[in-house]
DODO-810351 format. One line per 5 residues: their letters; for each residue x, y, z of N, C-alpha, C. Coordinates in nm, 2 decimals, decimal comma, always signed. Example, Ala and Ser with C-alpha at 12.3 -4.5 7.8 and 13.67 -1.06 7.14 Angstrom:
// DODO-810351
AS> +1,32:-0,57:+0,78:+1,23:-0,45:+0,78:+1,32:-0,33:+0,78 | +1,28:-0,22:+0,71:+1,37:-0,11:+0,71:+1,29:+0,00:+0,79
//
This chain:
// DODO-810351
MPGRS> +0,99:-1,96:+3,36:+1,06:-2,01:+3,41:+1,15:-2,01:+3,52 | +1,24:-2,01:+3,62:+1,31:-2,09:+3,63:+1,32:-2,21:+3,68 | +1,50:-2,27:+3,64:+1,50:-2,42:+3,67:+1,46:-2,46:+3,79 | +1,51:-2,37:+3,85:+1,52:-2,48:+4,01:+1,48:-2,30:+4,14 | +1,37:-2,34:+4,21:+1,29:-2,22:+4,32:+1,34:-2,27:+4,43
KATRG> +1,40:-2,16:+4,49:+1,34:-2,25:+4,68:+1,28:-2,17:+4,75 | +1,17:-2,21:+4,83:+1,13:-2,12:+4,95:+1,18:-2,18:+5,04 | +1,12:-2,12:+5,12:+1,11:-2,19:+5,32:+0,95:-2,16:+5,39 | +0,96:-2,27:+5,45:+0,79:-2,34:+5,57:+0,74:-2,17:+5,56 | +0,61:-2,15:+5,49:+0,59:-2,02:+5,48:+0,52:-1,95:+5,34
DEERA> +0,70:-1,95:+5,29:+0,65:-1,88:+5,17:+0,60:-1,90:+5,12 | +0,57:-1,85:+4,96:+0,48:-1,88:+4,88:+0,52:-1,90:+4,70 | +0,49:-1,99:+4,65:+0,63:-1,95:+4,54:+0,56:-1,92:+4,43 | +0,51:-1,85:+4,30:+0,43:-1,90:+4,18:+0,53:-1,89:+4,07 | +0,48:-1,98:+4,03:+0,61:-1,98:+3,86:+0,45:-2,04:+3,72
SLTIQ> +0,49:-2,04:+3,58:+0,41:-2,09:+3,53:+0,42:-2,25:+3,48 | +0,38:-2,30:+3,43:+0,39:-2,46:+3,42:+0,37:-2,48:+3,26 | +0,43:-2,42:+3,13:+0,35:-2,46:+2,96:+0,35:-2,63:+2,95 | +0,21:-2,69:+2,92:+0,22:-2,80:+2,92:+0,24:-2,88:+2,82 | +0,22:-2,96:+2,67:+0,20:-2,98:+2,51:+0,24:-3,04:+2,49
PQGGF> +0,10:-3,12:+2,50:+0,08:-3,30:+2,42:+0,17:-3,36:+2,31 | +0,27:-3,44:+2,33:+0,31:-3,46:+2,20:+0,26:-3,58:+2,17 | +0,28:-3,57:+2,02:+0,27:-3,79:+2,00:+0,15:-3,75:+2,00 | -0,03:-3,75:+1,98:-0,13:-3,76:+2,09:-0,15:-3,80:+2,13 | -0,10:-3,74:+2,24:-0,07:-3,81:+2,35:-0,26:-3,71:+2,44
RGMVA> -0,32:-3,76:+2,49:-0,45:-3,68:+2,56:-0,45:-3,80:+2,68 | -0,54:-3,66:+2,78:-0,49:-3,74:+2,90:-0,45:-3,62:+2,96 | -0,54:-3,68:+3,16:-0,41:-3,59:+3,30:-0,28:-3,59:+3,33 | -0,23:-3,55:+3,35:-0,06:-3,51:+3,44:-0,08:-3,52:+3,56 | +0,03:-3,61:+3,65:+0,00:-3,56:+3,73:+0,12:-3,43:+3,78
LSPVT> +0,12:-3,33:+3,82:+0,22:-3,30:+3,91:+0,29:-3,32:+4,07 | +0,41:-3,33:+4,05:+0,47:-3,39:+4,24:+0,54:-3,30:+4,22 | +0,57:-3,28:+4,32:+0,69:-3,15:+4,37:+0,84:-3,27:+4,40 | +0,95:-3,28:+4,40:+1,01:-3,37:+4,36:+1,19:-3,34:+4,41 | +1,25:-3,33:+4,52:+1,40:-3,32:+4,49:+1,49:-3,34:+4,37
GEGTP> +1,60:-3,33:+4,33:+1,67:-3,31:+4,26:+1,68:-3,47:+4,25 | +1,61:-3,51:+4,34:+1,74:-3,73:+4,33:+1,52:-3,75:+4,28 | +1,52:-3,69:+4,30:+1,35:-3,74:+4,25:+1,25:-3,79:+4,39 | +1,29:-3,74:+4,52:+1,28:-3,80:+4,62:+1,14:-3,69:+4,68 | +0,99:-3,71:+4,71:+0,87:-3,63:+4,69:+0,99:-3,58:+4,80
VEGFS> +0,92:-3,39:+4,77:+0,92:-3,32:+4,86:+0,79:-3,28:+5,03 | +0,89:-3,33:+5,12:+0,71:-3,33:+5,24:+0,64:-3,16:+5,26 | +0,57:-3,19:+5,25:+0,45:-3,07:+5,35:+0,43:-3,01:+5,22 | +0,48:-2,96:+5,11:+0,43:-2,94:+4,93:+0,34:-2,93:+4,87 | +0,30:-2,88:+4,84:+0,19:-2,90:+4,79:+0,13:-2,80:+4,61
LSPGE> +0,12:-2,85:+4,52:+0,10:-2,81:+4,39:-0,04:-2,76:+4,39 | -0,09:-2,62:+4,26:-0,23:-2,64:+4,27:-0,22:-2,56:+4,19 | -0,33:-2,64:+4,10:-0,41:-2,79:+4,10:-0,23:-2,93:+4,08 | -0,30:-3,00:+4,13:-0,21:-3,14:+4,16:-0,26:-3,21:+4,03 | -0,31:-3,24:+3,94:-0,36:-3,22:+3,76:-0,40:-3,17:+3,73
VRV> -0,32:-3,18:+3,52:-0,46:-3,13:+3,44:-0,44:-3,23:+3,37 | -0,59:-3,16:+3,28:-0,58:-3,26:+3,15:-0,53:-3,12:+3,05 | -0,47:-3,23:+2,96:-0,44:-3,23:+2,82:-0,51:-3,26:+2,74
//
């Protein structure tokens, strides 16, 4: 998966993400699209929005 991806309005972008819990962590992990500065991206969504690890 690229470190960065760009999509314009109406486009669909697909990528894979692997989450490996460390230190015995178990629980829900929320996935939120943000800019490089940490600002939430409006009009963009991830599916699923959270996963259990």
